[in-house]
N, C-alpha and C positions, 0 to 999 in steps of 0.2 A: 171109525172103522180102522183097524190096524192093518199093516202090510200083509199079514198072513192071510187075510180074507179077501185081498184084492184079486181081480180076475187075471187070467193068463195074459189077456190082451193088454191090460194096464201095466202088468209087470214087464211085458215085452217093450212097451212104449217107454217105461222108466229106464230100462236097460239101454235102449237106443239113445235116449236123451243123455244118460250118463256117459255113454261112449262118445257122443258128440262133444260133450263138455271136456272130455279128457284128450281131445285131439286138437291139433293146431296146424296151420299152414307152414310148411317147412321148405325152404329153398334147397333142392337136392341137386339139380343140374345147373351149373353156372352158365352164363351166356356163351363164353368161349366153347364149352363142351357142346352146347346145342348147335352153335354155328358150324362147328366141326362136323357134327353128325349129319346135318342136312346138306351141307356143301359136299361132303364126301358122297352121300347118297346120289345127289344130282350128277356129280362127276362120273360115278360108276355107271349110272344109266347112260349118260352121254358116251362114255368110252365103249360100252357094249354096242350101242347103236352105230356109232361112227366106224367101229371095226367091221361090222357086217355090211354097211353101205359101201365103205371103201372110197376109192377115187380121191377127190380133193379133200375129203373129210379126214383122211389118214393123217394129214399134217396136224389137224386139231385133235386127233386121237392121241398123238404123241404129246401135245401140249396139255391135254387133259391128264395124261399119265404123269407128267412132271408136277402138275398141281396136286395129284393124289400123293405123290412122293413127298411133297412139302407138308401136306396135311398129316401124313403118317409120322414124319419126323416131329411135327408139332405135338401130336398126340403122345408120343413117347416122353417128351419133355413135360407135357401137361399132366401126364400120369404120375409125375414126381412133384410138380409144383402147383397143380391146379386145385380146384375146390375139393373139399373133403371127400365127397362121394365119387369124384372123378379120378382120384388117386388109386394107383394099382394096389397100394397097401390096404385099401378098403374093399377090394373085390378079388383078391387072390385068396382062394379058399383051399383048405386041405381036404383029403379024402373023407375025414370024419364029418366035416361040415356039409360036404356034398351028400353023404349018406343021410344025415339028419334032415336035410332039405327034401330029398327024394321021398323019404319015409314020413315026412310031415311031423318030425319030432324035434322041432327047434327048441333049444335051451334058452333059459333066461339070459339075455344079453346078445343073442343072435339077432341080427337086424337084416334078415334076408329080404324084407319087403321095402327097404329104403332105397338103396342104389341098385347095383346089379346083383341078382341072386346068384347062387353057385352055378346053376345051369346057364344063366344068362352070361356069367363071366366067361364060361367056356366058349360060348358063341362069340363073344367079343374078341377073345384072344385068337380064336380060329380065323375070324374075319381079318383081323390085323395081320396075322401071319400070312395068309394066302394073298391078301392085297399086296403085302410086301414082296412076296414071290412074283406076283404078276408085274409089279413095277420093275423089280430087278431083272427078270427075264426080258421085259420089254426094252430095257436099256441096251441089251446086246442082241436083240432080235434082228433078223434080216429076211425079207420076203423074196430076196434074190431077183427082184424086178426093179423097183425104184425106191424102196423105203428100207431104211436100216436104223437101228437104235444108235444113239450118239457114242456109245462105248463099245460098239461091235469090233473095233480094231484092236481091242485089248484081249480078245479071246480068239481061239482057233476057229476055222471055218466049221469043223465038225462040232465043236461045242456050241457055236452059234446056231447051227442047224437043230441040234437036240433041244436047246433052250427055246428056240422059236416054236418047235413042235409042242413043247410043254405049254408055252404061252397061249397058243391057239386052241389047244385041245384040253388036256388034263387040267391045267390051271384055270382056264376059263370056266369049264363046266363044274369044277369043284367049287369055285367061287360063287357061281350062280346057284348051285345047290345049297350052299351055306346061307345065301341071302334069302332063298325061298324058305328054308327052315326058320330063319329069323322072323320073317313076316308071318309064317304060320304060327309061331309061338306067340306073337303079339295077338293074333286073332283068337288063339286058344285061351289065353289068359283073360281076354275080354269076355268071351262067351262062357267059359267054364268057371272061372274064379271071380268074374266081375271086377277085374283089375285093369285099369286103364294105364297101359305102358306108353302109349303114344302122346297123350296130353302133356304129361310132365316134361317130355322131351321138346315140347313146343313152348310152354310157358315156364318151365323150370321147377314148379312146386308140386308137393304132394301133401295130402292130409294124413298126418302121422301122429302117433301118441306123443303127448307132451314130454318134453325132455330130450327128444332126438336132436342131435346137433345139426345145425344148418351148414350148408356150404357157404364159404365166403364168396360173395359175388359183388364186388365193389368197383368203382372207377379205377382204383389202383390195380386190382387183379386183372381187370380188362385191359388196362394199359400194358401190363406185363405180358399178357397173351399176345397183344399186337406186336410187341418187341420180339417175342419168341417166334411168332409167325414170320416176321420180316427176316429174322436170322435164318429160319428154315428155308425160306424162299431163296435167300442168297446162297445157302449151301447147295440147293438143287441147281441153281444157275451155274455155280462153280463146277459141280459134277458133270453137268451136261457139256459145259465148255471144254472139259478135258478131251472130249472126242474131236474137238475142232482144232486142237493144237497140233502142230506138226513137229 
């Protein structure tokens, strides 16, 4: 019997088998990127909780903020030096790519399903931006009771008051809204498109068409990440110490 007389079920099975043969496991998210992601998520959750509980936890709220500061500095460097799909150059999209993605009209060579998609990249940059603003305003915040950011002496009282207000209200709620949208997008892609965005951020791999370049994730790159993270932690320590100098 030739292929033209095969049943639709058989043809569907053959197509599925062919697709399976044409895919392979590809490392997309290197270990430093995954550790950054989950550590940042945990610190943000703790920062929100500690801010609302207050009391003795405020000291740890500040420390959590310093840790977020170091992580953000690391991510900026890792966006230049990290694994292929963690680099900014691979998820900075122009308006044309964004429109093609939204319309479902990807061109040959578009790899929207590998790393961050065009919409996903907007979410990432928005989160990084507003996290940076939260950290920056926290450094000069003053609750006018017992707690003040380490750099508060470098700004006027009026500026500190305005930035503290932003940190508590607009900044906090904008950031929480972006996080909620991020989580909802993960759920939407899972239910609507049957795409697991969470798993690859845990184990690092995706099933992708053959020929998709993998991110380099070796002992050498992980050692580089550790050195960069240490440098970022030292930078944050120096910035915070500026407020303690007389």
